[in-house]
C-alpha positions in Angstrom: -5.3 14.2 -10.9 -8.0 11.7 -9.9 -6.5 9.5 -7.3 -8.0 6.5 -5.5 -6.6 6.0 -1.9 -7.3 2.5 -0.5 -7.2 2.4 3.3 -8.1 6.1 3.5 -9.4 5.7 7.1 -6.1 4.3 8.5 -3.3 6.4 10.0 -1.2 6.4 6.8 -4.1 6.5 4.4 -5.7 9.6 6.1 -2.4 11.4 5.9 -2.0 10.5 2.2 -5.5 11.8 1.5 -4.7 15.1 3.2 -1.3 15.5 1.4 -2.8 14.7 -2.0 -5.7 17.0 -1.6 -3.2 19.7 -0.6 -1.4 19.1 -3.9 -4.6 19.5 -5.9 -5.6 15.9 -6.4 -9.2 14.9 -6.7 -9.1 12.1 -4.1 -11.5 9.2 -4.0 -11.1 7.8 -0.4 -11.9 4.1 -0.1 -12.2 2.1 3.2 -13.0 -1.5 4.0 -16.0 -0.8 6.3 -16.9 2.9 6.0 -17.0 5.7 3.4 -18.7 6.4 0.2 -16.6 3.8 -1.6 -15.7 0.5 0.1 -13.6 -2.5 -1.0 -12.6 -5.9 0.3 -9.2 -6.3 -1.3 -9.3 -10.1 -0.8 -12.5 -10.3 -3.0 -12.0 -10.0 -6.8 -15.7 -9.1 -7.3 -15.5 -6.3 -4.7 -12.3 -4.9 -6.3 -13.9 -5.0 -9.8 -17.0 -3.3 -8.5 -15.0 -0.5 -7.0 -13.1 0.4 -10.2 -16.3 0.1 -12.3 -18.0 2.5 -9.9 -15.2 5.0 -9.9 -14.5 4.8 -13.6 -11.3 6.1 -15.3 -8.6 7.6 -13.0 -5.0 8.7 -12.9 -3.5 7.1 -9.8 -4.0 4.3 -7.3 -2.5 4.6 -3.8 -2.7 1.7 -1.4 -2.2 2.1 2.3 -3.9 -1.1 3.4 -3.4 -4.8 4.1 -2.9 -7.0 7.2 -0.2 -9.5 8.3 0.1 -11.7 11.3 2.8 -10.9 13.9 3.9 -14.0 15.7 7.1 -15.9 16.4 8.1 -18.1 13.5 7.5 -21.3 15.5 3.9 -20.2 16.2 2.9 -19.3 12.7 0.4 -21.7 11.3 -1.0 -22.3 7.8 -3.9 -19.9 8.5 -1.6 -17.2 9.6 0.3 -17.4 6.3 -2.9 -17.6 4.3 -4.2 -14.5 6.1 -0.9 -12.5 5.6 -0.4 -13.5 2.0 -4.1 -13.2 1.1 -4.5 -9.7 2.6 -1.4 -7.5 2.2 0.3 -9.3 -0.7 -2.4 -10.8 -3.0 -4.8 -8.0 -2.0 -2.4 -5.4 -3.4 -1.5 -7.6 -6.4 -5.2 -7.9 -7.1 -5.8 -4.1 -6.8 -2.8 -3.3 -9.1 -3.9 -5.9 -11.7 -7.5 -4.8 -11.8 -6.7 -1.1 -11.9 -4.7 -1.3 -15.2 -7.7 -1.1 -17.6 -9.1 1.9 -15.7 -5.9 3.9 -15.4 -5.3 6.7 -17.9 -2.1 6.4 -20.0 0.9 7.4 -17.9 -1.0 6.6 -14.7 0.6 5.2 -11.5 0.1 2.6 -8.9 1.7 3.0 -5.4 1.7 0.0 -3.0 2.9 -0.3 0.6 5.4 -2.7 2.1 7.3 -2.0 5.3 10.5 -1.7 7.3 10.5 -5.5 7.9 11.6 -6.0 4.3 15.0 -4.7 5.3 15.2 -4.8 9.1 13.9 -8.0 10.8 12.0 -7.7 14.1 10.9 -10.4 16.5 7.6 -11.8 15.4 7.9 -10.2 12.0 8.7 -13.2 9.8 5.3 -13.1 7.9 5.5 -9.4 7.6 9.1 -9.6 6.2 8.2 -12.2 3.6 5.1 -10.3 2.5 6.9 -6.9 2.3 9.8 -8.4 0.3 7.3 -10.1 -2.1 5.5 -6.8 -2.7 8.7 -5.0 -3.5 9.8 -7.8 -5.8 6.4 -7.8 -7.5 6.6 -4.1 -8.3 10.2 -4.3 -9.5 9.4 -7.2 -11.9 6.0 -5.8 -13.0 7.2 -2.3 -13.8 8.8 -3.0 -17.2 5.7 -5.0 -18.3 3.0 -2.5 -17.5 1.3 -1.0 -20.6 0.7 2.5 -21.8 3.4 4.1 -19.6 1.8 3.1 -16.3 4.2 3.1 -13.4 4.3 1.1 -10.2 6.2 1.9 -7.0 6.2 0.9 -3.3 6.4 2.9 -0.2 8.4 1.1 2.5 7.9 3.0 5.8 9.1 2.3 9.3 6.8 2.9 12.3 5.3 6.3 12.4 5.7 8.9 15.1 1.9 8.8 15.4 1.9 5.0 16.0 5.0 4.5 18.0 3.2 4.4 21.4 1.1 1.5 20.2 3.9 -0.4 18.4 7.0 0.4 20.5 7.2 -3.1 21.9 7.6 -4.5 18.3 10.2 -1.9 17.3 12.7 -1.5 20.2 15.5 0.9 19.2 13.9 1.8 15.9 13.6 5.5 15.0 10.1 6.5 14.0 9.3 8.9 11.2 6.7 11.6 10.9 3.6 10.5 9.1 3.8 13.5 6.9 7.1 12.2 5.5 5.4 8.9 4.5 2.5 10.8 2.9 4.9 12.9 1.0 6.6 9.8 -0.4 3.3 8.8 -1.8 3.0 12.1 -3.6 6.6 11.7 -4.9 5.8 8.2 -6.2 2.6 9.4 -7.9 4.0 12.6 -9.4 7.5 11.4 -10.2 8.7 9.8 -13.4 10.3 6.6 -11.9 9.0 3.1 -11.7 9.7 -0.2 -10.0 11.2 1.5 -7.0 10.8 1.0 -3.2 10.9 4.4 -1.5 12.0 4.5 2.1 10.6 7.7 3.8 
């Protein structure tokens, strides 16, 4: 399978690339600032240029997008615009633009996060965005053409990232990054759609 991985240079993205290659996928790694292929998911022209450069493919896996972590009272209009524009609309844009380039029966896999189901301090924007992503996939799934499927991976903090993010997730159990990467493979190779997978 020819699979595009957006955010291939990040912690999760790099693990997804490794797992998919191990499963025999032809992986097209895409970064925001480095790599043979680059994309700014907030720019429609950049997204369109990426898919035109790659051509037809079988699966899109997204492990990218940013949100602002601040207490609710400190969130400003710019913080919401940044969070919604990057992680939510960036992924909606990628999913929408990918459809004409996906082979029949192809798949789209997006990323949300643990804040969709477990609130954390300073995570209001992240929770709103993650829930919106999962709602988008659930509602879009039955409307996608040609047997194309869409799913979401909703990971908690990774073992590999726990040291950096422990203060945001007190008492949370981290998971191995390999488990998250395997969930991407499951979503891409499985027959289900409109689901949010919790690794």
